[in-house]
Structures are given as C-alpha cells and as structure tokens.
Phi, psi and omega in degrees: 000161182235163173225146173258132181230150188232133187284168179247197185296143183110342181273351189290149171205151180295131180095359179299136179081000183299318179308316184284320178300317184283337190255325189239126180299323181294328177287316179300322179301322179297312180303315184289326178294322177294318176304314181296318181295320185270348179062032168200164188276075174299328180302323180293322177293318180298314188278328189236351180078202008286162183299326181298324179285319178297326183283351172297127189306323182291341174265321183302314187295308176294333181294311180297320176299316182302314181293319179298316180292320179300315179293317181299314182293327174294317177300315182299321183280323188264330192231315187253096180286326178230156181254019186297337180276353184251116184265340181216150163244146175205155177217153182272111181058247180300337178299339176294327175294319177301318179295323178293321178292316182290339178264013177065024176271331184226138179285153178300318181299312179295318181299320180296314180296316181298315183291328174299313180290322179300312179298317180295315183290327177291322178294322185275351186294330183228131179301150179303138178074006176270324183252167177202161174227151178217141175268128178253124185249136174076020181238146176282153183298327179295320179295317181297316177298323179297317180292320178298319189272352182288164182295107186246129183292345181269122179279160179129186184259138169213124184216156171289128182251333179216124169255089191279314181188169178305126179086006177218099181233140182248138176245155187214148177160204178293140188304311182297320180295314181297318179300320180293319180294318176301316179298314181294319179298322180286308191279327182264322187249358176065030181257149179274127179223129188236125174293137184263146179278070181246162186265352181199159180274086185288157174055047170214174187294344175295343180275008184304320177302323176293317180299319179298317180292315183291329178301319180297327178283315186293322181290344178263000182270142181272105175259142176248168177293123181298145178281343175232144179301130177258131176266121184283138174299328187282319185256342188057033176221169179290151176274096186280335177240107187297343178289347177274354185303313179302319179297314183293321179291327175293313182296328181303328185295326184253355183247157184286148181281117182269066184287316178302314180294326179294316178294319176300319178299313180294321178298314179299330181264025167101000181281128179246339184228133180244134177248114179268123183243122180134184184292141176078189180215033182298316183292325178301315178297319179296315183298321179295332178279336180283321180212109182297336180280349182281143177250155186221154171226136177248132176235101182235340184216175187293327179296312178296323179297314182295330180280344184287137174212000000 
C-alpha cells in the first residue's frame, strides 16, 4: 500500500509550482481559485516573490497548500485515475490542511482562507523576539524531556514541538529558556542543537491565543468525511470521526507534531511507499530515517511528475 504526504512550513521557495502552473490548466485553476478566495494575487508571490513576502507566515501557509493541491489535482487528472492503492493521506502541520482538501473533506476556498488566518494568528500570538525554536540532532526524546524538565533557573515555556524522525526533534518556547536548553544540550550532553530562523515559537502552549482564535473559525467550517483516511498530527492515528477535525486542528496549533509516530502508524498498517507532493523533499528525508525499508517518491517539478507512474 501507499500513502500521500504533504509538506509544511519551511519547504517554500519562489517559483514553486511554476512547471505545473505553466503546463496544466487544472493546476492554474487552483492558483486562481486561491487568488479569488483571498482577494489578492498570492499566485504572483508564489511564482515571482520576493522571498521576504513569501516567507511571511500568513502567505507561506496558503502558498505551500496551493502548490500541493495543484500538483495533486494534476496527478489525479493525468496519472492517478483511482486512489485504491493509497490507504492514507497525511501532512506535516499545515500539510494536514492540504491532505484534507485533497481528500474532499475541506474546500480549497475554505482551506485558503483558514490558512491565511492561521498564519496571521500564529505570527501575532507571541511578540517578536519573545519566542524561539531549536532543532536538536542526534538525541532521544527522553533526554530532551529530561533537560526541559530539570530545575532550570530560566523561567518560561519550553516544549517539544516536532518529533520529526529519529535524531531530529524540535523544541519551542520562550527565547531565553530555549537558549539555556540548547546550551545545556551542547555543553552537558554533547548534543547538537541549532536555533531556527523562525518568526514565532510554533506548536507550543505559547500559541494558545492563535488556537483560541482559530477554534472560532474552525467550528464554523463545513468539514466532510474524507474519501481517504487522514492521519492526524495530534494523535498519529486516523481521524475516525470527521466531526472531530475542528478540535484536532485547533489542538495541533499548541501541541507537538507527531510526524515520526504518524509514519510508524502508516507503516504498521501496511504502507511501504510514500509519495511526497509539494515543494521540497523534507518529508522524504524524514521518512527514510524512520524506516530504511520504506520507499519514497517526491513530486515537486515537471521532471519528477513525468517520471511518476
């Protein structure tokens, strides 16, 4: 069996999706529908930049989704007539919205509007320079939790925000607290920890103001039962009751992304091959570290698309 997976923030680049926009009418339609929904030309920012504008979280999130949906709809029309070989869809953080749109649970128009507000509210939840995130490499999750939970003279929040794959875990919280944990991981435990160039401390309890705002939007959104099982970032299991989707998407904002556990769940349930659709190949790299026996395909450009079968 196979699974389709969709990337999250950090995969964006100027010109992503251009091959599909220029070549396939169904892809161009996605870009234009998002423009109409948002009432401004996000497509121009995606295709032409500047990168500083694309990197604004409120633009990045709907932009990455737009490219993922454009490629998926092109695949559906040109290559994948049926989805019977695909048992799961999943996405990393905002990629979960892409999976919901591609599984006909959420409309493209609603998804674009939600992600615009999600990005904006996440950016505004914490004042600039108050929060930080860091990637910890080569450390087990138990060690990181031990360092987080030990008696630390620096007050504030520090939490695991992403369990991406073995040897790659991200922490998020107040800047001073994160800096101290990075220092301790390096100096006491000999682990590599790198501060990330992000604008806010995503996926931790500091994001509660964003979660409160988004909950009000999500509970008013019409979600349908997905045509393909969606694996939730929050539970690392399938969403068996689609009426829980607003709750899970709200919780996702303040809770860590269980990507490693999600891939393990799909693997345990028979998935041997993962197809990553969208900009970059971050998820492909993570999946290969989660299971060496797993195979992957990345579709980010027209060459990869033409080779896909």
